[in-house]
C-alpha positions in Angstrom: 45.0 -29.2 -126.9 45.0 -32.8 -125.7 46.1 -33.9 -122.2 46.7 -37.4 -120.8 45.6 -37.2 -117.2 47.4 -39.6 -114.8 49.9 -39.5 -112.0 51.7 -36.8 -114.1 49.6 -34.9 -116.6 51.1 -34.8 -120.1 50.2 -32.3 -122.9 50.0 -34.2 -126.2 50.6 -32.6 -129.6 47.8 -33.4 -132.2 50.3 -35.3 -134.4 51.2 -37.6 -131.6 47.7 -38.3 -130.2 47.0 -41.6 -132.1 50.3 -43.2 -131.2 50.2 -42.2 -127.5 46.5 -43.2 -127.2 47.3 -46.7 -128.8 50.3 -47.2 -126.5 48.6 -46.3 -123.3 47.5 -49.2 -121.2 44.0 -49.1 -119.6 45.2 -50.1 -116.2 44.1 -47.5 -113.5 41.8 -45.7 -115.9 44.0 -43.1 -117.6 42.0 -40.3 -119.1 42.6 -38.2 -122.2 40.9 -34.8 -122.6 40.4 -32.1 -125.2 39.5 -28.6 -124.1 38.3 -25.7 -126.1 38.2 -22.0 -125.1 35.4 -21.2 -127.6 32.4 -22.9 -129.3 29.6 -25.0 -128.0 31.6 -28.0 -127.1 33.9 -27.2 -124.2 35.4 -30.5 -123.1 35.7 -34.1 -124.3 37.0 -36.8 -122.0 38.0 -40.3 -123.0 38.6 -42.7 -120.1 40.4 -45.9 -121.0 38.9 -48.9 -119.3 41.1 -51.6 -120.7 43.0 -52.3 -123.9 39.8 -52.6 -126.0 37.2 -50.3 -124.4 36.7 -46.8 -123.2 34.1 -44.3 -121.9 33.6 -41.0 -123.7 31.8 -37.9 -122.3 31.4 -34.4 -123.6 30.6 -31.1 -121.9 28.7 -28.6 -124.1 27.5 -25.2 -123.1 24.6 -26.8 -121.2 25.4 -30.3 -119.8 27.4 -33.4 -119.9 26.6 -36.2 -122.4 27.9 -39.7 -122.9 28.8 -41.1 -126.3 26.7 -44.3 -126.6 26.2 -47.3 -128.9 22.9 -46.5 -130.6 22.1 -50.2 -130.6 22.1 -50.4 -126.8 19.0 -49.2 -125.0 19.1 -46.4 -122.4 18.0 -48.8 -119.8 20.8 -51.3 -120.5 22.0 -50.8 -116.9 25.1 -49.4 -115.4 28.6 -50.9 -115.0 31.4 -50.1 -112.6 34.7 -48.9 -114.2 37.9 -47.2 -113.0 38.4 -43.7 -114.5 41.4 -41.6 -113.5 42.0 -44.0 -110.6 38.5 -43.7 -109.2 35.6 -46.2 -109.3 32.7 -44.8 -111.4 29.3 -46.1 -112.5 28.5 -45.4 -116.1 25.8 -46.5 -118.5 26.5 -49.9 -120.2 25.7 -48.2 -123.6 28.5 -45.7 -123.0 31.3 -48.4 -123.0 32.6 -48.1 -126.6 35.6 -49.5 -128.5 38.8 -47.5 -128.0 38.9 -46.6 -131.7 35.6 -44.8 -131.3 37.0 -42.8 -128.3 40.1 -41.8 -130.4 37.8 -40.7 -133.3 35.7 -38.6 -130.9 38.8 -37.1 -129.3 40.6 -36.4 -132.5 37.7 -34.9 -134.3 36.3 -32.7 -131.5 34.4 -30.4 -131.6 32.6 -31.6 -134.8 33.0 -35.4 -134.2 33.0 -35.8 -138.0 34.9 -39.1 -137.8 32.6 -40.8 -135.3 30.4 -43.5 -136.8 26.7 -42.7 -136.9 26.2 -45.9 -134.9 27.1 -43.8 -131.9 24.9 -41.0 -130.4 25.3 -38.5 -127.7 22.9 -39.0 -124.7 22.5 -36.4 -122.0 23.6 -37.5 -118.5 20.8 -37.3 -116.0 21.1 -34.4 -113.4 
């Protein structure tokens, strides 16, 4: 199940995900989510930053992880973004193109369509 979280949450059928994702403006940091009731991946969240970039995180059975550009070092610093209407600090490497966020969301929980140029990095506790 996919959900667009915003002023009014909207449940999105799988067949409409790509079109709604593409049509949603990044203003105010709208957030898409995928939830599972079984398996090791429990939740995937994609926060739109603007019309080109997004932030992707995943909760597995242990912790949260960020989907990061493998070319950007862990110590690349942090950036301020708006997610779900709130200011948040995220790793610079975790700012990825929107098409990568859609691939992660649409192929959860296996992430089979996410390029190997992106890796999951555990969030510090």
